[in-house]
N, C-alpha and C positions, 0 to 999 in steps of 0.2 A: 504494500500500500504506500503510495506517495501523497504528500500534502502539496496541493497545487494553490498557489496565490494568483488571484487575477487583479492586477493593479488598475483601478479605474478612477475617475473623477466625476463629480456629479452630473456634467453634462453627458457622460457615457450613457446614463440612463434615459436621456430625452428622447431617443428614437426607439420606438417598440421593436423595429425590426432587428437592430443591433442587440437590444436586450434579449429578444427571443432567441438570437444565435448563442449568446452567453448561457441561456437557460439549457439549450441543447447541449452545449459543451459540458455543463454541470451534469446533467443526465448521463452523458456517456462516461464521464469520469467516475461518477458513482457506480454505474453498472459494471465497470472494470475494477471496481473496489478501492478507488482513490477518493481522497477528499479534496473539495474545491471550494475556497473562500474567496469572497470579494474583499479586496483591501483598498482603503481610501488613503489619502495623504496623511491623515492622523494616525495610520496604522503602519507606516513605513518602517518603524522600528521593529515591527514583527518579521520583516522579510527573511532575516537569517534563520528563522524557525522552519521555513518551508523547504521543499525539495526542488521546486521550480517556480518560475513567475512568468506570467503572460500578461503583457501590458497592453491594455486596450484604452488608453488615454492618449491624447495628442502628444506626439513625440516632437522634441526639440531640444538641443543641448542647453536651453535656458529654462526648460520646463522640469517639474518635478518627476516626470516619467524618465528623464535621463538619469536622475539621482537613483531612481528605484532600480534601474537597469545596473548602473555601476555597483550598487550596494549588492544586488543579487550576485553579480560576477565576483566580486570581492569575497563572497562567502561560497564560491564553488558551485553555485545554483546553475541550472539550465535556464536561459532566459530568452524570451522573445518580446521586444526586439533587444539585440545586444547593442552595447553602447557604440561600437564601430559602425554598425549599419545605420544608427540614429545620425551619427556625425556626418556620414557620407550622403545619405539620402535627403537630408534636410538642407543640403547646400547643393543646389543644381549644377554650379560649376564644378564642384568635387565630383558630383555624380557622373556628368558628361565626360570628364577626365578619365574616370574609371572605366566608362564604356568604351571610349576611344582607345585606350591602352590595350583593352581586351579584343579590340577588333569587332565589337558589336556594332551592326548597322543603325545609325541614327540619321536623322535630316542634317544637312549641312548646317554646321553649328559654329559660330564664333563668339569669343568672349570680347566684350567691349569695356574699355576704360573711359575715364572722364576725357582724355585727349581724342577719342574717336567720335564724341558728340559734337560734331560740327556738321554743316551742310554738305560740304565737299565729300566728307567720308559717308555720310547718310546716303547721298545719291550713288555712291559707289556700292554701298551694301544693297540698296534696292535693285541696282542694275545686275549685280552678281547673284543674289539670293531670290530675287524677284519680289513683287509687291501683291499682296500685303507681306510684311515681315513680321514675324512673332518676336516680341520682346518679352523677356522673363526676368524678375528679381530672383536671385538665388535662394532666397529663403521663401518663396511662395508656397502655398499649398491650396488645395480645393479650388484651384483655377483662380485664386486672387493673385494680383500683381503679374498677370499674364494678359497681354494686349496685343493687337494687330496694329501696325503702322503702315499706312498707304503712301505717305510722303515723306520727304526728307525732314520736313518740319515737325511731323509727328514723331519720327525717329528720336530727334534732338529732344523734343519735349518729354516724351515718355522715358526716354533713356535717363535724362537728368532727374526725373522724379524717382526712378528706381535707385539711382546711385546715391540717393540719400540714405539708402538702406544698406549699402554694400560698395566694396571697391571695384567689383567686376559684375556686369550683368550679362544675359545670355541673348544672342541674336540667333534666330533660327528660321530656316526655310519653311514656309507654311505648306503643309500638305492637306489638301482638301478632302473632307471625308464626312459621313453622315453618322459615324460612330467611331468609338475607340475599342480595340480589342483589350481586354484585361485578363492576363494569365497569372493565377496565383501560383507561386513557386516556394516550396518548402524543402530545404536541405537539398537543393539541386535538383528537385523533381517536381514535375507539374502537379498541381493540387486542384485546381478548378479552372474554367475558361468561360468567359461571358463577353457580351457586347454591351458596352454603356452607349445607349443611343442618346444622341443629342436632341434637346427640345427643339421644337419646330422655329426655324429661323434663327438658330443659334450655332455656334461653332465649337463650344466647350461643354464638357460634362456638367460642370457646375457653373450656374449663371444666377444672377442677383438682380432682383426688381429694384425700383427706385426706393422702396421702403425697406430694403435689405434683406427681404425674404428670398430664400435660396429656391431656385428653379432647376430641377434636375429631370433628365428623361428617364425612360424604362430601362430595366436591366434584362437582357435575353441571355439565357444560360445555354451551354452545349456540353455534351458528353466529351470527355478527353479523346476519346477514339473516333470522334466525328468531325475533327478540325484538321486542318492542314498539319502535317508533322513538322514543316519548317517554321509555323507559328510557334509550336511548342519548343522547337530547338532553339530558336532566337530568344525566346523569353527565359529559357533556362541558361543560356549563355549570359543574358543580362543579369540575372540573379547572381549567377557565380562570378560576375565581375565586382559584386559588392561584397558577398559573404556567403554563409551557408544557413541563414535564417529564414524568415518568412517575408516574401516580397509580393507586391502587386505591380506587375509589369504592364504599362500601357504601351500599345503598338498601333501603328498606322499600316494599313495594307496598300501597297501599290503593285497592281496587277497580281502577280503570284508571290510577290515578295512582301517582307515586313520589315518596318524600321521601328526602333524603339523610341518612344517619345519621353519616357522617364521610368524610373524604378521607384516605387514607393515602399518605404518600411511602414509598419503598422497599417496594412491595407485593410479596407472595410470588409468585413464579413457580416452580412445581415440575413436573417431568416427569410427564405423564399425568394432570394436574390442570387448571391454568389453560390449558395448551396443547393439551388434548384436541381441541377444535374449532377451534384457532387454530394451526395449525403454523407460520404466517407471523410469529409473535410474535419469533423470534430474527433472522429477516432484517430486520424493521422496526427492532428495537433497533439492529442493527449499522448500518443505513441512517442512523439518527438520530445515533449517536455519530460516525460519520465524515462525515455529509453536513450539509446545511443544515436539517434537520428535515422536509423534504419528500421525503426518499428520494434526493435528487439529490447527487452527490459533490461535496465541497468540501474543498480542501486546508486544513489547520489555519491556515496562514500567512495565507489570505485571510479569516479571521474577525476582524471588527473588534471593538473592545472594547465597542462598544455592543450587538453582536449577542451577546456573551458575557454581558453583564449582562442583556439581555432574555430569555435562555434560562436 
């Protein structure tokens, strides 16, 4: 029997679909003879008492979730998300550098400094990458701080706005589509696959009305053996470029090929969405948390420091 802690914040409970997924995870854990508890920020001191920690709160090196991850690692616990994955995935510049180094296909991508934000350079970028040009702040999430620029003036204006938050920003070739593929990858293997459909007349997964209300499209799930093999291969290569944890890899399809838009740590897992065609999600997560990453049981006390660092 293993004791599993699920680290959450109050907002984690705000969406019934995500809470439903956590309830399913708890049911699977209990059926396998394990104990699963929810831990809030005030319970962080309890983390060393557990065998594994599953973080289901927004991850960022400045958030409490990162402290929870580091504390778990310091005590030899298996943890999702590990601190390295949080650091890499929460910085798009860092993430794209990892993908480029690993040879993972991505849209043509350039990193811009303040010196690049002038009209001459902006005209050059639009000529080389096309219009519109996608600009991203490195610490953006849920499609915030991601905009399209159609003119040189817009490139300069948006770029200067984003550079208030960072030393480098991302300029990327726009790939037209009506959805993003999302492949969940766990320990270097596909976990689930779905399409995130864009709302009507939108070009991103997450959109926001004038009052701040989020607007999202539907989720269409697929069985792993019913999608192109190179979709899964590309997603796994992207996950492996970051680490061996849990990732949500977003991809665009161009003909029969796929390019990675980004790799997300702490990917959404919602009841009747990501798990529609992959009911095994919860069992595999439990096996990873209490096992050796391949579904075989392993007592926490037998995990070496090297194994903890590598995972």
